[in-house]
C-alpha angles and dihedrals in degrees: 000000000000096000105137089210096049092114091059098061132087111284128198112172109202129199138182112195134178126222127187117212132175090263097046148289121319129197120208122200117193132171123176123197100207119232121264121206112253110135093084089060095043089049094060093039089057091046095055106023106052129163093277092054093046091051093049089046089060093067114095108261093240089058098049123106119238088250092055091050092051093048093047093047091047094049098049091043091050091051091048090047095053092043085055091049089053093050090048091052091047088053092053092049089054097051127093095225118082122236116192117245093242092053090052089051092050090053091048092049090052088061093046091050090051091052091051098048096045110119098230094176090058091047095052090044092055091054093041092056092060123095110272093251091057101047098088089056088042091057091047090051093050092046092051092048091050094050093047087054093049092048091049093048089054097046095040091055091047093051093047096044094044094041088229117199138183113359097344094108092046088051091055092048090053091049091049091048088055092046090049092048090052091052090046092053093047088049093051094043091056088070096049125103121223124202114180128180127188126189115193131190117244126016121331106234101171140005141152097223135066119295113223131206093252091060098257128120121230137196130191120187144136131242089263087076093074100040106124094345138059119258113210130200112199136178131167123193131183114224122228121250131036106260123046131163119235114258 
């Protein structure tokens, strides 16, 4: 309670309800892992990082040709740039101040233009010229520099085209930070393993998990299960006896 980012985190509302029928009292357990947006990321990854790029990327860096290094860096940078555009658009959608559609498109185009005019050959040469033990760090530095440039190009164009004054730029940057945090949480949760066990009173009559010898129901899944769709855990049990009070 009171966490300003509470709405960004994984949510799984859970309920236990009772239902009286002519043949007895039933208890329903239901937990829903709410969907987290992911398709927009996967779409751009598929656009830029196809099977050919993935195959080239499997080659050890020291064995890659200059052409392969350029293609791989350009592909991954393109994916990251368009992912950043999506996060920026999400930030704008979540703000309480309006930004005209043409202004948004101008900001988007500023990033696309930067992507197109980047000298990838020079970037690869800068890293290739480093000692072998410094190349990984060199790629990280170049990647961070590029993403910083794409972010600034987007925000600068927004500020100019919208004639932002006062704290308007700061408000966008806060909204972008929230959008990025939501994405990071979704990305991290995708690698998490969930193991849920529910033990109900009475006789289990229906469920969508795995029934165990001890009478419980279990589920095992990863965070991928609730990317772009809800993932529900459900169990229904019939309680023994004929008359029960509602709880």
